[in-house]
Structures are given as structure tokens and as C-alpha cells.
C-alpha positions as CSV (number, residue, x, y, z in Angstrom):
1,M,0.0,0.0,0.0
2,S,1.4,3.4,-1.0
3,L,2.0,6.2,1.5
4,I,-0.1,8.6,-0.6
5,P,-3.5,7.2,-1.7
6,R,-3.8,6.9,-5.4
7,W,-0.2,7.7,-6.1
8,E,-0.2,5.5,-9.2
9,Y,-3.1,7.5,-10.6
10,M,-1.5,10.9,-10.1
11,T,0.0,12.7,-13.1
12,D,3.7,13.2,-13.4
13,D,3.3,16.9,-12.6
14,A,1.3,16.2,-9.5
15,K,3.9,13.6,-8.3
16,A,6.7,16.1,-8.9
17,M,4.9,18.9,-7.0
18,T,4.2,16.5,-4.1
19,K,7.9,15.5,-4.0
20,K,9.0,19.2,-4.0
21,V,6.5,20.0,-1.2
22,V,7.8,17.1,0.9
23,L,11.4,18.1,0.3
24,S,10.7,21.7,1.2
25,A,8.9,20.6,4.4
26,L,11.9,18.4,5.4
27,V,14.4,21.2,4.7
28,L,12.3,23.6,6.8
29,L,12.0,21.2,9.7
30,L,15.8,20.5,9.6
31,S,16.5,24.3,9.5
32,L,14.2,24.9,12.4
33,W,15.8,22.1,14.4
34,V,19.3,23.5,13.8
35,I,18.3,27.1,14.6
36,R,16.5,26.0,17.8
37,A,19.7,24.2,18.9
38,L,21.9,27.3,18.1
39,I,19.7,29.9,19.8
40,P,21.1,29.4,23.3
41,W,24.7,29.7,22.0
42,V,23.8,32.9,20.2
43,I,22.4,34.4,23.4
44,V,25.5,33.4,25.3
45,A,27.8,34.8,22.7
46,L,25.9,38.1,22.6
47,L,25.9,38.4,26.4
48,G,29.7,37.6,26.4
49,Y,30.3,40.3,23.8
50,W,28.3,42.9,25.7
51,V,30.1,42.1,28.9
52,F,33.4,42.3,27.1
53,K,32.5,45.7,25.6
54,W,31.3,46.9,29.0
55,L,34.5,45.8,30.8
56,S,36.8,47.2,28.1
57,K,34.9,50.6,28.3
58,R,35.4,50.8,32.1
59,T,39.2,50.6,32.0
């Protein structure tokens, strides 16, 4: 049984569009997963940069 009902009856254009949509969704999910993992590191880096600027301005 195919994952998408009536896959064998779909036109080639419809199959290509379906594959592009699935690929785009997977890329989007992968990007969101990577960005979500990097957000804490970006926050730490920004805080470190601001502290460094603040300390270097004081001297």
C-alpha cells in the first residue's frame, strides 16, 4: 500500500509537485531544528560580547 493514496493514478506533474513540497517541508524542519539548537549559543555569545564591551569601556 502506498503512502499517498492513489499515487499510481497521479499525473507526473502532481507527483513532482508532491515531492517538492515534501522536500521543502523536510528542509524547513531541519532548519528549524538547527536554529533551535543554536539559539542558546547565540544568546551566550551576545551576552559575552556585551560584557566584554562593558568591561573594556570601564578601563
